[in-house]
Biopython code that builds the backbone (N, CA, C, O; Angstrom):
import numpy as np
from Bio.PDB.StructureBuilder import StructureBuilder

atoms = [
    (1, "MET", "N", (2.651, 57.087, 25.599)),
    (1, "MET", "CA", (1.574, 58.108, 26.158)),
    (1, "MET", "C", (1.597, 59.763, 25.510)),
    (1, "MET", "O", (2.313, 60.571, 26.102)),
    (2, "LEU", "N", (1.004, 60.111, 24.603)),
    (2, "LEU", "CA", (0.888, 61.722, 23.907)),
    (2, "LEU", "C", (0.457, 62.300, 25.349)),
    (2, "LEU", "O", (-0.089, 61.955, 26.397)),
    (3, "VAL", "N", (1.036, 63.363, 24.741)),
    (3, "VAL", "CA", (0.434, 64.485, 25.865)),
    (3, "VAL", "C", (0.252, 65.463, 25.026)),
    (3, "VAL", "O", (1.179, 65.803, 24.291)),
    (4, "LYS", "N", (-0.961, 66.084, 24.983)),
    (4, "LYS", "CA", (-1.875, 67.057, 24.144)),
    (4, "LYS", "C", (-2.092, 68.426, 24.712)),
    (4, "LYS", "O", (-2.909, 68.699, 25.592)),
    (5, "PHE", "N", (-1.102, 69.437, 23.990)),
    (5, "PHE", "CA", (-0.838, 70.589, 24.400)),
    (5, "PHE", "C", (-1.852, 72.111, 24.050)),
    (5, "PHE", "O", (-2.142, 73.116, 24.698)),
    (6, "TRP", "N", (-2.209, 71.511, 22.440)),
    (6, "TRP", "CA", (-3.089, 72.392, 22.480)),
    (6, "TRP", "C", (-4.220, 71.807, 21.800)),
    (6, "TRP", "O", (-4.064, 70.638, 21.447)),
    (7, "LEU", "N", (-5.547, 72.471, 21.483)),
    (7, "LEU", "CA", (-6.871, 72.442, 20.543)),
    (7, "LEU", "C", (-6.160, 72.125, 19.640)),
    (7, "LEU", "O", (-5.071, 72.662, 19.438)),
    (8, "SER", "N", (-6.877, 70.748, 18.593)),
    (8, "SER", "CA", (-6.410, 71.120, 17.516)),
    (8, "SER", "C", (-7.632, 71.571, 16.352)),
    (8, "SER", "O", (-8.824, 71.381, 16.590)),
    (9, "PRO", "N", (-7.171, 72.154, 15.149)),
    (9, "PRO", "CA", (-8.249, 73.202, 14.409)),
    (9, "PRO", "C", (-9.693, 73.012, 14.463)),
    (9, "PRO", "O", (-10.540, 73.899, 14.567)),
    (10, "ASN", "N", (-9.976, 71.081, 14.339)),
    (10, "ASN", "CA", (-11.405, 70.863, 14.464)),
    (10, "ASN", "C", (-11.467, 71.280, 16.027)),
    (10, "ASN", "O", (-11.034, 72.432, 16.061)),
    (11, "GLU", "N", (-11.699, 71.000, 16.915)),
    (11, "GLU", "CA", (-11.899, 71.396, 18.139)),
    (11, "GLU", "C", (-11.841, 72.971, 18.195)),
    (11, "GLU", "O", (-12.812, 73.583, 18.640)),
    (12, "VAL", "N", (-10.788, 73.596, 17.779)),
    (12, "VAL", "CA", (-11.341, 74.939, 17.628)),
    (12, "VAL", "C", (-12.480, 75.454, 16.994)),
    (12, "VAL", "O", (-13.264, 75.685, 17.916)),
    (13, "THR", "N", (-13.004, 75.761, 15.936)),
    (13, "THR", "CA", (-13.784, 75.272, 15.005)),
    (13, "THR", "C", (-15.079, 74.765, 15.862)),
    (13, "THR", "O", (-16.065, 75.493, 15.980)),
    (14, "GLU", "N", (-15.007, 73.435, 16.466)),
    (14, "GLU", "CA", (-16.443, 73.046, 17.189)),
    (14, "GLU", "C", (-16.205, 73.876, 18.628)),
    (14, "GLU", "O", (-17.312, 74.314, 18.942)),
    (15, "LEU", "N", (-15.213, 74.266, 19.625)),
    (15, "LEU", "CA", (-15.338, 75.417, 20.493)),
    (15, "LEU", "C", (-16.285, 76.886, 20.263)),
    (15, "LEU", "O", (-17.099, 77.542, 20.913)),
    (16, "THR", "N", (-15.748, 76.928, 19.172)),
    (16, "THR", "CA", (-16.177, 78.449, 18.793)),
    (16, "THR", "C", (-16.956, 78.459, 17.972)),
    (16, "THR", "O", (-17.371, 79.597, 17.752)),
    (17, "GLY", "N", (-17.588, 77.344, 17.090)),
    (17, "GLY", "CA", (-18.487, 77.748, 15.991)),
    (17, "GLY", "C", (-18.387, 78.677, 14.761)),
    (17, "GLY", "O", (-19.210, 79.267, 14.062)),
    (18, "ALA", "N", (-17.493, 78.602, 14.776)),
    (18, "ALA", "CA", (-17.109, 79.563, 13.910)),
    (18, "ALA", "C", (-15.792, 78.987, 12.566)),
    (18, "ALA", "O", (-14.809, 78.564, 13.174)),
    (19, "LYS", "N", (-15.648, 78.920, 11.453)),
    (19, "LYS", "CA", (-14.623, 78.663, 10.781)),
    (19, "LYS", "C", (-13.682, 79.262, 10.172)),
    (19, "LYS", "O", (-12.912, 78.542, 9.537)),
    (20, "SER", "N", (-13.462, 80.634, 10.169)),
    (20, "SER", "CA", (-12.980, 81.772, 9.367)),
    (20, "SER", "C", (-11.875, 81.847, 11.272)),
    (20, "SER", "O", (-12.286, 81.424, 12.352)),
    (21, "ARG", "N", (-10.348, 82.605, 10.949)),
    (21, "ARG", "CA", (-9.779, 82.525, 12.226)),
    (21, "ARG", "C", (-9.737, 83.500, 12.652)),
    (21, "ARG", "O", (-9.124, 83.558, 13.718)),
    (22, "SER", "N", (-10.477, 85.129, 11.984)),
    (22, "SER", "CA", (-10.853, 86.139, 13.130)),
    (22, "SER", "C", (-12.544, 85.951, 13.848)),
    (22, "SER", "O", (-13.107, 86.336, 14.873)),
    (23, "LYS", "N", (-12.836, 85.294, 12.874)),
    (23, "LYS", "CA", (-14.123, 85.011, 14.057)),
    (23, "LYS", "C", (-13.936, 83.985, 14.819)),
    (23, "LYS", "O", (-14.741, 83.958, 15.750)),
    (24, "GLN", "N", (-13.022, 82.926, 14.795)),
    (24, "GLN", "CA", (-12.436, 82.291, 16.219)),
    (24, "GLN", "C", (-11.677, 82.796, 17.286)),
    (24, "GLN", "O", (-11.877, 82.569, 18.479)),
    (25, "LEU", "N", (-10.686, 83.577, 16.736)),
    (25, "LEU", "CA", (-10.255, 84.827, 17.803)),
    (25, "LEU", "C", (-11.064, 85.803, 18.381)),
    (25, "LEU", "O", (-10.692, 86.276, 19.455)),
    (26, "LYS", "N", (-12.268, 86.257, 17.794)),
    (26, "LYS", "CA", (-13.056, 86.741, 18.857)),
    (26, "LYS", "C", (-14.136, 86.701, 19.533)),
    (26, "LYS", "O", (-14.706, 87.541, 20.230)),
    (27, "VAL", "N", (-14.452, 85.231, 19.154)),
    (27, "VAL", "CA", (-15.313, 84.166, 20.051)),
    (27, "VAL", "C", (-14.450, 83.646, 21.285)),
    (27, "VAL", "O", (-14.918, 83.202, 22.334)),
    (28, "LEU", "N", (-13.092, 83.784, 20.960)),
    (28, "LEU", "CA", (-12.390, 82.889, 22.094)),
    (28, "LEU", "C", (-12.307, 84.365, 23.112)),
    (28, "LEU", "O", (-12.819, 84.327, 24.231)),
    (29, "ASP", "N", (-11.572, 85.729, 22.574)),
    (29, "ASP", "CA", (-11.550, 86.460, 23.384)),
    (29, "ASP", "C", (-12.923, 87.078, 23.969)),
    (29, "ASP", "O", (-12.847, 87.702, 25.027)),
    (30, "PHE", "N", (-14.161, 86.937, 23.339)),
    (30, "PHE", "CA", (-15.174, 86.997, 24.036)),
    (30, "PHE", "C", (-15.956, 86.327, 25.522)),
    (30, "PHE", "O", (-16.658, 86.755, 26.439)),
    (31, "MET", "N", (-15.092, 84.487, 24.922)),
    (31, "MET", "CA", (-15.599, 83.895, 26.108)),
    (31, "MET", "C", (-14.348, 83.379, 27.238)),
    (31, "MET", "O", (-14.448, 82.438, 28.025)),
    (32, "GLY", "N", (-13.297, 84.189, 27.077)),
    (32, "GLY", "CA", (-11.995, 84.606, 28.040)),
    (32, "GLY", "C", (-11.092, 83.510, 28.187)),
    (32, "GLY", "O", (-10.382, 83.214, 29.149)),
    (33, "TYR", "N", (-11.290, 82.739, 26.645)),
    (33, "TYR", "CA", (-10.268, 81.718, 26.653)),
    (33, "TYR", "C", (-9.126, 82.346, 25.518)),
    (33, "TYR", "O", (-9.205, 83.116, 24.562)),
    (34, "SER", "N", (-7.784, 81.402, 26.323)),
    (34, "SER", "CA", (-6.572, 82.298, 26.406)),
    (34, "SER", "C", (-6.159, 81.235, 24.855)),
    (34, "SER", "O", (-6.526, 80.075, 24.669)),
    (35, "TYR", "N", (-5.411, 81.991, 24.037)),
    (35, "TYR", "CA", (-4.388, 81.424, 22.882)),
    (35, "TYR", "C", (-2.990, 82.063, 22.392)),
    (35, "TYR", "O", (-2.738, 83.108, 22.993)),
    (36, "ARG", "N", (-2.347, 81.808, 21.760)),
    (36, "ARG", "CA", (-1.008, 82.365, 21.339)),
    (36, "ARG", "C", (-1.083, 82.452, 20.018)),
    (36, "ARG", "O", (-1.484, 81.491, 19.362)),
    (37, "VAL", "N", (-0.755, 83.475, 19.511)),
    (37, "VAL", "CA", (-0.571, 83.382, 17.964)),
    (37, "VAL", "C", (1.018, 83.442, 18.025)),
    (37, "VAL", "O", (1.787, 83.937, 18.849)),
    (38, "ARG", "N", (1.323, 82.361, 16.176)),
    (38, "ARG", "CA", (2.889, 81.899, 16.307)),
    (38, "ARG", "C", (3.009, 82.994, 15.282)),
    (38, "ARG", "O", (2.151, 83.817, 14.962)),
    (39, "PRO", "N", (4.366, 82.834, 14.781)),
    (39, "PRO", "CA", (5.356, 83.560, 14.070)),
    (39, "PRO", "C", (4.504, 84.073, 12.899)),
    (39, "PRO", "O", (4.332, 85.226, 12.505)),
    (40, "ASP", "N", (3.872, 82.553, 12.315)),
    (40, "ASP", "CA", (3.260, 82.972, 10.758)),
    (40, "ASP", "C", (1.691, 83.070, 10.793)),
    (40, "ASP", "O", (0.892, 82.593, 9.987)),
    (41, "GLY", "N", (1.538, 83.534, 11.508)),
    (41, "GLY", "CA", (0.175, 84.319, 12.006)),
    (41, "GLY", "C", (-1.269, 83.360, 13.006)),
    (41, "GLY", "O", (-2.134, 83.822, 13.750)),
    (42, "SER", "N", (-0.938, 81.686, 12.510)),
    (42, "SER", "CA", (-2.090, 80.981, 13.041)),
    (42, "SER", "C", (-1.605, 81.238, 14.497)),
    (42, "SER", "O", (-0.610, 81.776, 14.982)),
    (43, "PHE", "N", (-2.816, 80.578, 15.040)),
    (43, "PHE", "CA", (-2.268, 80.200, 16.643)),
    (43, "PHE", "C", (-2.697, 79.309, 17.078)),
    (43, "PHE", "O", (-3.182, 78.450, 16.341)),
    (44, "VAL", "N", (-2.686, 79.160, 18.518)),
    (44, "VAL", "CA", (-2.902, 77.198, 19.372)),
    (44, "VAL", "C", (-3.886, 77.887, 20.589)),
    (44, "VAL", "O", (-3.586, 79.027, 20.944)),
    (45, "VAL", "N", (-4.633, 77.457, 21.002)),
    (45, "VAL", "CA", (-5.698, 77.395, 22.573)),
    (45, "VAL", "C", (-4.662, 76.300, 22.968)),
    (45, "VAL", "O", (-4.325, 75.266, 22.391)),
    (46, "PRO", "N", (-4.200, 76.963, 24.339)),
    (46, "PRO", "CA", (-3.561, 75.922, 25.043)),
    (46, "PRO", "C", (-4.671, 75.153, 26.037)),
    (46, "PRO", "O", (-5.277, 75.737, 26.936)),
    (47, "VAL", "N", (-4.875, 73.259, 25.599)),
    (47, "VAL", "CA", (-5.660, 72.545, 26.543)),
    (47, "VAL", "C", (-6.031, 73.074, 28.505)),
    (47, "VAL", "O", (-7.010, 73.040, 29.250)),
    (48, "GLU", "N", (-4.474, 73.545, 28.612)),
    (48, "GLU", "CA", (-5.160, 73.495, 30.256)),
    (48, "GLU", "C", (-5.596, 74.012, 31.283)),
    (48, "GLU", "O", (-5.746, 73.762, 32.479)),
    (49, "GLN", "N", (-5.834, 75.098, 30.268)),
    (49, "GLN", "CA", (-7.501, 75.719, 30.928)),
    (49, "GLN", "C", (-8.626, 75.424, 30.401)),
    (49, "GLN", "O", (-9.355, 76.376, 30.124)),
    (50, "PHE", "N", (-9.117, 74.011, 30.098)),
    (50, "PHE", "CA", (-9.974, 73.358, 30.250)),
    (50, "PHE", "C", (-10.000, 72.323, 31.185)),
    (50, "PHE", "O", (-10.960, 71.571, 31.352)),
    (51, "SER", "N", (-8.804, 72.282, 31.873)),
    (51, "SER", "CA", (-8.559, 71.203, 32.220)),
    (51, "SER", "C", (-9.387, 71.338, 33.916)),
    (51, "SER", "O", (-9.452, 72.465, 34.405)),
    (52, "GLU", "N", (-9.994, 70.096, 34.730)),
    (52, "GLU", "CA", (-10.564, 70.058, 35.996)),
    (52, "GLU", "C", (-9.696, 70.212, 36.857)),
    (52, "GLU", "O", (-9.982, 70.255, 38.053)),
    (53, "GLN", "N", (-8.377, 70.333, 36.364)),
    (53, "GLN", "CA", (-7.402, 70.126, 37.636)),
    (53, "GLN", "C", (-6.799, 71.331, 37.714)),
    (53, "GLN", "O", (-5.687, 71.335, 38.241)),
    (54, "GLN", "N", (-7.344, 72.596, 37.236)),
    (54, "GLN", "CA", (-7.019, 73.838, 37.821)),
    (54, "GLN", "C", (-6.991, 74.001, 39.118)),
    (54, "GLN", "O", (-7.522, 73.143, 39.824)),
    (55, "SER", "N", (-6.479, 74.929, 39.594)),
    (55, "SER", "CA", (-6.308, 75.094, 41.365)),
    (55, "SER", "C", (-7.736, 76.156, 41.314)),
    (55, "SER", "O", (-8.106, 77.085, 40.595)),
    (56, "TYR", "N", (-8.199, 75.525, 42.349)),
    (56, "TYR", "CA", (-9.425, 76.150, 42.555)),
    (56, "TYR", "C", (-9.758, 76.792, 43.866)),
    (56, "TYR", "O", (-9.587, 76.083, 44.857)),
    (57, "THR", "N", (-10.124, 77.794, 44.015)),
    (57, "THR", "CA", (-9.983, 78.788, 45.238)),
    (57, "THR", "C", (-10.996, 78.816, 45.935)),
    (57, "THR", "O", (-11.752, 79.720, 45.577)),
    (58, "PRO", "N", (-11.445, 78.099, 46.967)),
    (58, "PRO", "CA", (-13.070, 78.305, 47.421)),
    (58, "PRO", "C", (-13.511, 79.913, 47.956)),
    (58, "PRO", "O", (-12.702, 80.712, 48.428)),
    (59, "LEU", "N", (-14.667, 80.118, 47.804)),
    (59, "LEU", "CA", (-15.107, 81.119, 47.839)),
    (59, "LEU", "C", (-15.255, 81.474, 49.941)),
    (59, "LEU", "O", (-15.487, 80.710, 50.878)),
    (60, "LYS", "N", (-15.016, 82.761, 49.879)),
    (60, "LYS", "CA", (-15.067, 82.899, 51.349)),
    (60, "LYS", "C", (-16.149, 82.795, 51.846)),
    (60, "LYS", "O", (-17.006, 83.387, 51.189)),
    (61, "GLU", "N", (-16.635, 82.145, 53.012)),
    (61, "GLU", "CA", (-17.554, 82.483, 53.926)),
    (61, "GLU", "C", (-17.570, 82.939, 55.052)),
    (61, "GLU", "O", (-16.849, 82.492, 55.944)),
    (62, "TYR", "N", (-18.578, 84.123, 55.248)),
    (62, "TYR", "CA", (-19.230, 84.708, 56.184)),
    (62, "TYR", "C", (-20.214, 84.266, 56.846)),
    (62, "TYR", "O", (-21.158, 83.497, 56.668)),
    (63, "LYS", "N", (-19.788, 84.931, 57.673)),
    (63, "LYS", "CA", (-21.017, 84.607, 59.246)),
    (63, "LYS", "C", (-21.446, 86.422, 59.825)),
    (63, "LYS", "O", (-20.761, 87.382, 60.179)),
    (64, "LEU", "N", (-23.088, 86.140, 59.646)),
    (64, "LEU", "CA", (-23.361, 87.181, 60.558)),
    (64, "LEU", "C", (-23.444, 87.508, 61.848)),
    (64, "LEU", "O", (-24.045, 86.783, 62.641)),
    (65, "ASP", "N", (-22.886, 88.569, 62.189)),
    (65, "ASP", "CA", (-22.887, 88.510, 63.482)),
    (65, "ASP", "C", (-24.164, 89.818, 64.037)),
    (65, "ASP", "O", (-24.317, 90.862, 63.402)),
    (66, "PHE", "N", (-24.940, 89.488, 65.264)),
    (66, "PHE", "CA", (-26.021, 90.052, 65.313)),
    (66, "PHE", "C", (-25.911, 90.455, 67.044)),
    (66, "PHE", "O", (-26.766, 91.102, 67.647)),
    (67, "ALA", "N", (-24.547, 89.854, 67.691)),
    (67, "ALA", "CA", (-24.545, 90.473, 69.184)),
    (67, "ALA", "C", (-25.048, 91.947, 69.449)),
    (67, "ALA", "O", (-25.882, 92.309, 70.279)),
    (68, "ALA", "N", (-24.304, 92.745, 68.497)),
    (68, "ALA", "CA", (-24.253, 93.968, 68.985)),
    (68, "ALA", "C", (-25.971, 94.958, 68.534)),
    (68, "ALA", "O", (-26.429, 96.089, 68.695)),
    (69, "LEU", "N", (-26.301, 93.932, 68.052)),
    (69, "LEU", "CA", (-28.150, 94.416, 68.036)),
    (69, "LEU", "C", (-29.310, 94.480, 69.680)),
    (69, "LEU", "O", (-30.443, 94.877, 69.954)),
    (70, "GLY", "N", (-28.256, 93.884, 70.336)),
    (70, "GLY", "CA", (-28.732, 94.010, 71.442)),
    (70, "GLY", "C", (-29.637, 92.827, 71.940)),
    (70, "GLY", "O", (-30.159, 92.876, 73.054)),
]
sb = StructureBuilder()
sb.init_structure("model")
sb.init_model(0)
sb.init_chain("A")
sb.init_seg("    ")
for serial, (resi, resn, name, xyz) in enumerate(atoms, 1):
    if name == "N":
        sb.init_residue(resn, " ", resi, " ")
    sb.init_atom(name, np.array(xyz, "f"), 0.0, 1.0, " ", f" {name:<3s}", serial, name[0])
structure = sb.get_structure()
């Protein structure tokens, strides 16, 4: 079983809708996705941020208390 750690260049192009590196990085920043820049200047986009198994924190439930109104 092959485990995939980052998006392929084609997947990054499809996700961002951009072909140039600088535009892809701008789109990723705008969309709030994380990426890592390699020493050679290329970058990778980790796939873990697209997983449905990310930790989910449910919203806090609030209840109105009208007892003090009489």
